[in-house]
C-alpha positions in Angstrom: -133.8 -135.7 135.7 -133.9 -132.1 136.7 -135.3 -131.3 140.1 -138.7 -129.6 139.9 -137.4 -126.5 141.7 -134.5 -126.2 139.3 -136.9 -126.7 136.4 -139.1 -123.9 137.6 -136.0 -121.6 137.9 -134.9 -122.6 134.4 -138.4 -121.8 133.0 -138.4 -118.4 134.7 -134.9 -117.6 133.2 -136.2 -118.7 129.8 -139.3 -116.4 130.1 -137.1 -113.4 131.0 -134.7 -114.2 128.1 -137.6 -114.4 125.7 -138.8 -111.0 126.7 -135.4 -109.6 126.3 -135.0 -111.1 122.9 -138.3 -109.6 121.7 -137.1 -106.2 122.9 -133.6 -106.5 121.6 -132.6 -109.3 119.1 -128.9 -108.9 120.1 -129.5 -109.2 123.8 -127.9 -112.6 124.0 -124.8 -111.6 122.1 -124.4 -108.4 124.1 -125.2 -109.8 127.6 -122.1 -110.5 129.7 -121.4 -114.1 130.6 -121.8 -113.4 134.3 -125.4 -112.3 133.8 -126.6 -115.8 132.8 -127.9 -117.8 135.6 -125.7 -120.8 135.5 -125.4 -123.5 138.2 -121.9 -124.1 139.5 -122.5 -127.8 139.8 -121.1 -129.6 136.7 -123.4 -132.5 136.7 -126.5 -130.3 136.8 -125.1 -128.3 133.9 -124.8 -131.5 132.0 -128.3 -132.3 132.8 -129.4 -129.0 131.3 -127.1 -129.3 128.3 -129.1 -131.2 125.7 -131.4 -132.8 128.2 -133.7 -130.0 129.1 -137.4 -130.3 129.4 -138.0 -128.8 126.0 -135.8 -131.3 124.3 -137.6 -134.1 126.1 -140.8 -133.1 124.5 -139.5 -133.9 121.1 -137.8 -137.2 121.9 -139.2 -140.7 122.0 -138.5 -143.3 124.7 -136.0 -145.0 122.5 -134.0 -141.8 122.1 -134.9 -141.1 118.5 -136.6 -137.8 117.6 -140.1 -138.0 116.2 -140.4 -137.0 112.6 -141.5 -133.3 112.4 -145.1 -133.1 111.6 -145.3 -129.3 111.7 -143.1 -126.3 111.6 -141.6 -125.1 114.9 -143.3 -122.2 116.5 -141.2 -119.2 117.6 -141.3 -120.3 121.2 -139.7 -123.7 120.4 -137.1 -122.0 118.3 -136.2 -119.6 121.1 -136.0 -122.5 123.6 -133.7 -124.5 121.2 -131.5 -121.4 120.7 -131.2 -120.9 124.5 -130.3 -124.5 125.1 -127.5 -124.3 122.5 -126.3 -121.1 124.1 -126.3 -122.8 127.5 -124.4 -125.7 126.0 -121.7 -123.6 124.3 -121.2 -121.2 127.3 -121.1 -124.1 129.8 -118.3 -125.9 127.9 -116.3 -122.7 127.3 -116.7 -121.7 131.0 -115.7 -125.2 132.2 -112.6 -125.2 130.0 -111.5 -121.8 131.2 -112.2 -122.7 134.8 -110.4 -126.0 134.9 -107.8 -125.9 132.1 -105.0 -123.6 131.2 -105.2 -121.7 127.9 -102.3 -123.2 125.9 -101.0 -126.2 127.6 -104.5 -127.4 128.7 -103.1 -128.7 132.0 -105.5 -128.6 134.9 -105.2 -125.6 137.2 -105.6 -127.9 140.2 -102.4 -130.0 140.8 -104.4 -132.7 142.5 -106.8 -133.1 139.6 -103.8 -133.2 137.2 -102.2 -135.9 139.3 -105.4 -137.9 139.1 -105.6 -137.4 135.3 -102.0 -138.7 134.9 -102.9 -141.9 136.7 -106.1 -142.3 134.7 -105.8 -145.4 132.4 -106.5 -144.9 128.7 -108.4 -147.9 127.5 -107.6 -147.1 123.9 -103.8 -147.0 124.3 -103.2 -150.4 122.6 -105.3 -149.2 119.7 -103.2 -146.1 119.3 -100.0 -148.1 118.9 -101.8 -150.5 116.6 -102.8 -147.7 114.3 -99.3 -146.2 114.3 -97.9 -149.6 113.5 -100.2 -149.8 110.5 -99.0 -146.4 109.3 -95.4 -147.5 109.8 -96.0 -150.7 107.8 -97.5 -148.7 105.0 -94.6 -146.3 104.9 -92.0 -149.1 104.9 -93.9 -150.9 102.1 -93.9 -147.8 99.9 -90.2 -147.3 100.6 -89.4 -150.9 99.6 -91.7 -151.2 96.5 -91.9 -147.7 95.0 -88.9 -145.6 96.0 -85.4 -146.0 94.6 -83.0 -148.1 96.6 -80.9 -146.2 99.2 -78.5 -148.5 101.1 -77.5 -145.7 103.6 -81.2 -145.1 104.5 -81.8 -148.8 104.8 -78.8 -149.2 107.1 -79.9 -146.3 109.4 -83.5 -147.6 109.4 -82.5 -150.9 111.3 -82.5 -149.4 114.8 -85.6 -147.3 114.1 -87.5 -150.3 112.8 -86.4 -152.3 115.8 -87.9 -149.7 118.1 -91.1 -149.4 116.1 -91.6 -153.1 116.4 -90.5 -153.5 120.0 -92.5 -150.7 121.6 -96.0 -151.9 120.4 -95.2 -155.4 121.5 -94.4 -154.2 125.0 -97.6 -152.1 125.2 -99.7 -155.0 123.9 -98.3 -157.5 126.5 -100.5 -156.0 129.1 -103.5 -157.6 127.4 -101.9 -161.1 127.4 -102.2 -163.6 130.2 -99.5 -163.0 132.9 -98.5 -166.6 133.0 -97.3 -166.5 129.3 -94.9 -163.6 129.6 -91.9 -162.6 131.5 -92.8 -160.8 134.8 -90.5 -157.8 134.2 -91.9 -157.2 130.7 -95.4 -157.5 132.0 -94.7 -155.0 134.8 -93.3 -152.5 132.3 -96.4 -152.9 130.1 -98.7 -152.5 133.0 -96.8 -149.4 134.2 -97.2 -147.8 130.7 -100.9 -148.3 130.8 -101.3 -147.0 134.4 -99.3 -143.8 133.9 -100.1 -141.3 131.2 -96.7 -139.6 131.4 -94.9 -142.8 130.6 -97.4 -143.6 127.8 -96.7 -140.2 126.4 -93.0 -140.8 126.3 -93.4 -144.1 124.4 -95.9 -142.4 122.1 -93.5 -139.5 121.4 -90.7 -142.1 120.6 -93.0 -143.9 118.2 -94.1 -140.7 116.4 -90.5 -139.4 116.1 -89.2 -142.7 114.9 -91.9 -142.9 112.2 -91.1 -139.4 111.0 -87.3 -140.2 111.1 -87.9 -143.3 109.0 -89.6 -141.2 106.4 -86.9 -138.4 106.3 -84.1 -140.9 106.0 -85.0 -141.1 102.3 -84.4 -137.4 102.0 -80.7 -138.4 101.7 -81.6 -139.6 98.2 -82.2 -136.0 97.0 -78.6 -135.5 95.8 -78.9 -138.7 93.8 -82.2 -137.5 92.4 -80.6 -134.1 91.4 -77.7 -136.0 89.7 -80.2 -138.2 87.9 -82.1 -135.2 86.7 -78.9 -133.5 85.6 -77.7 -136.5 83.7 -80.8 -136.5 81.4 -80.2 -133.1 80.0 -77.2 -132.0 77.8 -77.1 -128.6 76.1 -75.2 -127.3 73.2 -76.0 -123.6 73.5 -78.8 -121.4 74.9 -80.6 -121.3 71.6 -80.3 -125.0 70.6 -80.5 -127.7 73.3 -80.7 -131.4 73.2 -82.6 -133.7 75.6 -81.3 -137.2 75.4 -83.8 -139.9 75.6 -83.9 -141.7 78.9 -82.0 -145.0 79.0 -82.8 -147.9 81.2 -80.5 -146.6 84.0 -82.2 -143.3 84.6 -85.7 -143.8 83.2 -87.3 -143.0 86.6 -85.5 -139.6 86.9 -88.4 -137.1 86.7 -88.7 -133.7 88.3 -90.6 -133.8 91.7 -90.7 -137.6 91.6 -88.9 -138.1 94.9 -90.3 -135.0 96.7 -93.9 -135.9 95.9 -93.5 -139.4 97.4 -91.7 -137.9 100.4 -94.7 -135.5 100.9 -97.2 -138.3 101.0 -95.0 -140.3 103.5 -94.6 -137.2 105.7 -98.4 -136.8 105.8 -98.8 -140.5 106.8 -96.3 -140.0 109.6 -98.2 -137.0 110.8 -101.4 -139.1 110.8 -99.5 -141.7 112.9 -98.7 -138.9 115.4 -102.2 -137.6 115.5 -103.7 -141.0 116.4 -102.1 -140.8 119.8 -104.9 -139.2 121.8 -102.9 -139.8 125.0 -100.1 -137.5 123.7 -100.6 -133.9 124.9 -101.2 -131.3 122.3 -97.8 -129.6 123.0 -95.8 -132.7 122.1 -98.0 -133.1 119.0 -97.4 -129.5 118.0 -93.6 -129.9 118.4 -93.6 -133.1 116.2 -95.8 -131.7 113.5 -94.0 -128.4 113.3 -90.6 -130.2 113.3 -91.8 -132.5 110.5 -93.1 -129.7 108.5 -89.9 -127.7 108.9 -87.8 -130.8 107.9 -89.9 -131.4 104.7 -89.9 -127.7 103.8 -86.1 -127.6 104.1 -85.7 -130.6 101.9 -88.3 -129.3 99.4 -86.6 -125.9 99.1 -83.2 -127.5 98.7 -84.6 -129.8 96.0 -86.5 -127.0 94.1 -83.5 -124.7 94.3 -81.2 -127.2 92.7 -83.8 -128.0 90.0 -84.2 -124.3 89.1 -80.5 -123.8 89.0 -80.1 -126.7 86.6 -82.9 -125.3 84.4 -81.4 -121.8 84.4 -77.9 -123.2 83.6 -79.1 -125.4 80.8 -81.7 -123.0 79.5 -84.4 -125.6 79.9 -87.9 -124.0 79.5 -90.0 -124.0 82.6 -93.3 -124.2 80.8 -96.4 -122.5 82.1 -96.0 -123.5 85.8 -97.6 -120.9 88.1 -96.6 -119.9 91.6 -99.5 -121.8 93.1 -98.6 -125.0 91.3 -95.0 -124.6 92.2 -95.6 -124.4 96.0 -98.8 -126.5 96.2 -97.0 -129.2 98.2 -96.1 -126.6 100.9 -99.6 -125.3 101.0 -101.0 -128.8 101.4 -98.6 -129.6 104.2 -99.2 -126.3 106.1 -103.0 -126.8 105.9 -102.6 -130.4 107.0 -100.4 -129.4 110.0 -102.8 -126.6 111.1 -105.8 -129.0 111.0 -104.0 -131.7 113.0 -102.8 -129.1 115.6 -106.4 -127.8 116.1 -107.7 -131.3 116.2 -105.1 -132.2 118.9 -106.1 -129.2 121.0 -109.8 -129.9 120.7 -109.4 -133.6 121.4 -107.3 -133.1 124.5 -109.6 -130.4 125.8 -112.6 -132.8 125.3 -110.7 -135.6 127.0 -109.9 -133.4 130.0 -113.5 -132.1 130.3 -114.7 -135.7 130.1 -112.4 -136.5 132.9 -113.7 -133.6 135.0 -117.3 -134.8 134.4 -116.3 -138.3 135.3 -114.7 -137.1 138.5 -117.9 -135.1 139.3 -120.0 -138.1 138.5 -117.8 -140.4 140.7 -118.0 -137.9 143.6 -121.7 -137.6 143.3 -122.1 -141.4 143.1 -119.9 -141.8 146.3 -122.0 -139.1 148.0 -125.1 -140.8 146.9 -123.8 -144.2 148.2 -122.8 -142.6 151.5 -126.2 -140.9 151.8 -127.9 -144.2 151.0 -125.7 -146.0 153.6 -126.5 -143.3 156.1 -130.2 -143.5 155.4 -130.1 -147.3 155.7 -128.3 -147.0 159.0 -130.8 -144.4 160.2 -133.6 -146.6 159.1 -132.0 -149.6 160.9 -132.0 -147.5 164.1 -135.8 -147.0 163.7 -136.8 -150.4 162.4 -135.1 -153.9 162.5 -133.0 -154.7 159.5 -135.3 -157.3 158.1 -138.3 -155.0 158.4 -136.4 -152.1 156.8 -135.4 -154.4 153.9 -139.0 -155.4 153.5 -140.2 -151.8 153.1 -137.2 -150.9 150.8 -137.9 -153.9 148.5 -141.6 -153.7 148.4 -143.9 -151.7 146.3 -143.8 -148.0 147.2 -147.6 -147.7 146.8 -148.4 -150.7 149.0 -150.2 -149.5 152.1 -150.8 -153.0 153.5 -150.1 -153.3 157.2 -146.8 -155.1 157.9 -147.1 -157.9 160.5 -145.6 -161.3 161.1 -146.3 -164.2 163.5 -143.3 -165.3 165.7 -143.8 -168.6 167.4 -141.0 -168.6 170.0 -139.7 -165.2 171.0 -137.7 -164.4 174.2 -138.8 -161.0 175.6 -136.9 -158.9 178.2 -137.9 -155.8 180.1 -135.3 -154.0 182.1 -136.1 -150.9 184.2 -134.3 -148.6 186.6 -136.9 -147.7 189.1 -134.8 -145.3 191.2 -134.0 -143.1 188.2 -137.0 -140.9 188.9 -135.5 -140.1 192.3 -132.3 -139.1 190.5 -134.0 -136.8 188.0 -134.5 -133.3 189.2 -134.7 -130.0 187.3 -132.3 -127.6 188.8 -130.3 -124.7 187.4 -127.1 -126.5 188.3 -127.9 -129.5 186.0 -129.3 -127.4 183.2 -132.9 -127.9 184.1 -132.6 -131.7 184.1 -130.7 -132.0 180.8 -127.6 -133.5 182.5 -129.8 -136.2 184.1 -131.2 -137.1 180.7 -127.6 -137.1 179.4 -126.6 -139.8 181.9 -129.7 -141.8 181.1 -128.8 -141.6 177.4 -125.3 -142.9 178.1 -126.8 -145.8 180.0 -129.2 -146.7 177.2 -126.4 -146.2 174.6 -124.2 -148.6 176.5 -127.0 -151.2 176.4 -127.4 -150.6 172.7 -123.7 -151.0 172.1 -123.7 -154.4 173.6 -126.1 -155.6 170.9 -123.4 -155.1 168.3 -121.4 -158.0 169.8 -121.6 -161.2 167.9 -122.9 -163.3 170.8 -126.0 -161.0 171.0 -126.8 -161.1 167.3 -130.0 -162.9 168.0 -131.4 -159.9 170.0 -133.3 -156.9 168.6 -134.0 -153.8 170.6 -137.7 -153.0 170.5 -137.8 -149.7 172.3 -136.9 -147.7 175.4 -139.6 -145.8 177.3 -138.3 -143.6 180.0 -136.0 -145.7 182.2 -137.4 -149.0 180.8 -135.5 -151.0 178.2 -137.3 -153.6 176.0 -135.6 -156.2 173.8 -136.5 -159.4 172.1 -134.7 -162.3 170.4 -135.8 -164.9 167.9 -137.9 -162.5 165.8 -136.8 -164.0 162.4 -136.1 -167.5 161.2 -132.4 -166.8 161.2 -132.3 -165.7 164.8 -134.9 -168.3 166.2 -133.1 -171.4 167.2 -135.7 -174.1 168.1 -133.1 -176.8 168.7 -130.4 -175.3 170.8 -132.4 -172.2 172.0 -129.4 -170.0 171.5 -131.6 -167.0 171.2 -132.9 -167.7 174.7 -129.5 -168.2 176.3 -128.2 -165.1 174.5 -131.0 -163.0 176.1 -130.1 -164.5 179.5 -126.4 -163.5 178.9 -127.5 -160.1 177.8 -129.5 -159.5 181.0 -126.5 -160.4 183.1 -124.3 -158.2 180.9 -126.4 -155.1 181.3 -126.4 -155.6 185.1 -122.6 -155.5 185.0 -122.7 -152.5 182.6 -124.9 -150.5 185.0 -122.6 -151.4 187.9 -119.7 -149.9 185.9 -121.7 -146.8 185.2 -122.5 -146.4 188.9 -118.8 -146.7 189.7 -117.7 -144.0 187.3 -120.7 -141.6 187.9 -120.8 -142.1 191.7 -124.5 -143.1 191.6 -126.5 -146.0 193.0 -128.8 -147.0 190.1 -130.5 -150.4 190.6 -131.9 -152.4 187.7 -134.9 -154.8 187.7 -135.2 -157.3 184.8 -138.0 -159.7 183.7 -137.8 -162.3 181.0 -140.4 -164.5 179.4 -140.6 -166.6 176.2 -143.6 -167.4 173.9 -145.4 -166.5 170.7 -145.9 -162.9 169.7 -147.1 -160.8 166.8 -144.7 -158.3 165.4 -145.6 -155.3 163.2 -145.2 -151.7 162.3 -147.7 -149.1 163.4 -148.0 -145.6 161.9 -147.5 -144.0 158.5 -145.4 -141.2 160.0 -142.7 -141.9 162.5 -143.5 -145.7 162.2 -143.0 -147.7 165.4 -142.0 -151.4 165.4 -143.4 -153.3 168.3 -144.5 -156.7 169.4 -147.8 -157.8 171.0 -149.0 -160.9 172.8 -149.6 -162.6 176.1 -145.9 -163.4 176.3 -145.1 -159.7 176.1 -147.5 -158.9 178.9 -146.1 -161.6 181.1 -142.5 -160.4 180.5 -143.6 -156.9 181.5 -145.1 -158.3 184.7 -141.9 -160.2 185.4 -140.2 -156.8 185.5 -142.9 -154.9 187.5 -143.2 -157.6 190.1 -139.5 -158.3 190.2 -136.9 -157.5 192.8 -134.1 -154.9 192.4 -130.8 -156.2 191.2 -132.5 -159.5 190.2 -133.5 -161.2 187.0 -136.9 -162.7 187.3 -138.0 -165.4 184.8 -141.0 -167.6 184.2 -141.2 -171.4 184.5 -140.8 -171.8 180.7 -137.6 -169.9 180.9 -136.4 -171.9 183.8 -136.9 -175.2 181.9 -134.7 -174.0 179.1 -132.0 -172.3 181.1 -131.7 -175.0 183.8 -131.1 -177.6 181.0 -128.3 -175.4 179.7 -126.5 -175.2 183.1 -127.6 -171.7 184.2 -128.0 -171.4 188.0 -131.5 -170.4 189.0 -133.3 -170.0 192.3 -137.0 -170.5 192.8 -138.8 -167.4 194.1 -142.1 -169.1 194.6 -145.6 -168.1 193.5 -146.5 -164.5 193.0 -149.8 -162.7 192.2 -149.7 -161.3 188.7 -152.3 -158.8 187.5 -154.5 -160.4 184.9 -152.7 -163.8 185.2 -153.4 -165.0 188.7 -150.6 -166.8 190.5 -147.4 -167.7 188.7 -144.3 -169.6 189.8 -141.2 -167.6 189.0 -137.4 -167.9 189.3 -134.3 -165.8 189.7 -131.4 -166.1 187.3 -128.3 -166.0 189.5 -125.4 -166.2 187.0 -123.9 -167.4 183.8 -123.9 -171.0 182.4 -121.5 -173.1 184.5 -121.3 -176.2 182.3 -121.1 -176.6 178.5 -124.3 -178.1 177.0 -123.8 -180.8 174.4 -125.5 -180.3 171.1 -128.8 -182.2 170.8 -130.9 -182.8 167.7 -134.2 -183.1 169.6 -135.3 -180.7 172.3 -138.7 -180.6 173.9 -140.6 -177.3 173.5 -141.2 -176.0 177.0 -144.4 -174.4 175.9 -145.9 -177.8 175.2 -146.0 -178.6 179.0 -147.5 -175.3 180.3 -150.3 -177.1 182.2 -148.3 -180.1 183.3 -147.6 -180.9 186.9 -144.0 -180.1 188.0 -144.4 -180.1 191.7 -141.7 -182.6 192.2 -139.0 -180.5 190.6 -138.0 -178.7 193.7 -137.6 -179.9 197.3 -139.2 -177.8 200.1 -135.8 -176.4 201.3 -135.2 -174.8 197.9 -138.3 -172.7 198.1 -136.9 -170.1 200.5 -139.4 -167.4 199.5 -142.5 -169.4 198.8 -144.7 -166.6 200.1 -147.3 -165.3 197.7 -146.4 -161.7 196.6 -149.2 -159.5 195.5 -148.4 -157.2 192.6 -148.7 -153.5 193.5 -151.5 -151.9 191.4 
């Protein structure tokens, strides 16, 4: 499909060309090639060639042209002519740009090296066709032509090669377990390297031609046979003896005609090797033509000498009839050489287009991966997949109910004291650069496998928000691994901030609050969409942060019930006054899990006992800070 902008440019070019044609009918033929507005991108040229908007108007969905119901108007004829001109000029320009004139090799050595390693899927078929031609030649030599023991004896090694080489090439298609490893490796190497395949193809073509020309050694016998049938008395009266059984097949041009047909078949066997470069084909074809012409001239010279010596009348044979075999052979060779040139050029241009298509496909895949990664940085992966796989016209609000999510808020309250806008720190940019490094370190921790349950929600200023258990795959209702992962993550970011302080010579202090409960997750906004979570559990987690203590991780009683059962050390802070929630009993997470927790199949949901009495859980000496703390408003 052509881009709309490109389509408009093409239409403008067509309108200008139509005006020029109306003024001067020969404007297209006289306009230099550089004046045509051609795009340098190969794939876009191919989209234009034969697939323009004008052609699309006359095509059905199945690809068949609709039957013409009326004559084409002049505008359609001009458009069709322009499209053909674009097609022809594009192919000629690409061939000149990428390939050499005679040898047709790529001008770019890297591209030539890639072409050599390109596998030809029709290679086995080439050898099969040449084997068929060889079988036909050998059958004619056995059945039709006179017996020649010398030719048969010399044909043995040639026939051995003509049989062995196709077998080696075909073995690549056989199961590896049924063949010898070395033979299989050779066959595979032939298929993978065009230069090696060309060598074997050249051997096959030369052997087939050599097999044909071996019977040219029968020409002296044919001359002797012709001479033995004619006995003269004088130049006025001559006698032609009737042919006996021994030399009844001795006729002029008998051998040479069969030899011409076999040479033509051998040339066809050479032409079927599309993998063979046109230079090698030209050498074989010209060599074969030269060999046959030499044999033909020698044969006709002897025949004419016999006729002149014995005063045998030549009849009414014209010069054209006398050399018709040479004319046929020369025309056949020229046609095959041109065919080989055109075929190789087409193969190489197809390879160029294939490379371009592959590069564009890779670029498209990289762009798609980049876009997906960019989208994953904006939205969680499961949310991004939902929008990518859903109907593009679906404007329904995305939301989901999450029953047991662990929410964490982490803030650096004293960062506002650190941030100042001075000329020395580039008006505060360096301060923001340090904050970006801190947030980036927090984000990088989420790539670790142990924190795969956690999803970053957002970061606002110096406050970082994350949640775990947002999907069925990350919500563990039996082992509560998403809750313990969040606890480990909170401890880890404390250590990470301490490391940043050590290297930056700062004294940032972090305050973390964690809660667990049901939330509603969704995406808000048509432009710059924002994924967020809402619910009472989110508000409580935010209050755990805002009412917390610096360098401490404050958690609710529900979190305490889960983490304490997993072996995490916690300290009761006491009851605090939380805005909108009244008084709440909170705890401080003091460190990592000290004992391994055995796997259990049944775990009580802590949210089921929110209103139960748990006053006996702690002794009075544990509550060291039981004072009620009022939240600062």
